[in-house]
C-alpha positions, 0 to 999 in steps of 0.5 A: 500499500505504501509503494502504491502511494509513494508511486502515485505522489510521484506520478502526482509530481510529474503530471505537474510538470505535463509529463504524463497524464491523470490517473484515471478510474482503471490506473492508466496514464498517458506518457507524453510524446516528448518523453517517449522521444527523448526515451531514444538513448541518442536522443537523450545524449544530444539532449545532455550534450545541449545542457550541458552546452547551455550550462558552460555559457551561464558559467561563463556569462556568470565568470564575465559578470564576476570580472566585470566588478 
């Protein structure tokens, strides 16, 4: 019973980000298409590389801003 409650709480957190639909009366839900697309390992690697690049850009920008002070 605790596992089910925990699962539903986690699903509700994902639903808040529109990753999954609401659990229906038959305990079914829909995983959004974008998530299914990202589940492809090649797509995930591309996404991670892009996010790392964005992180590096922010770090460089922050460093330049601090250097000006």
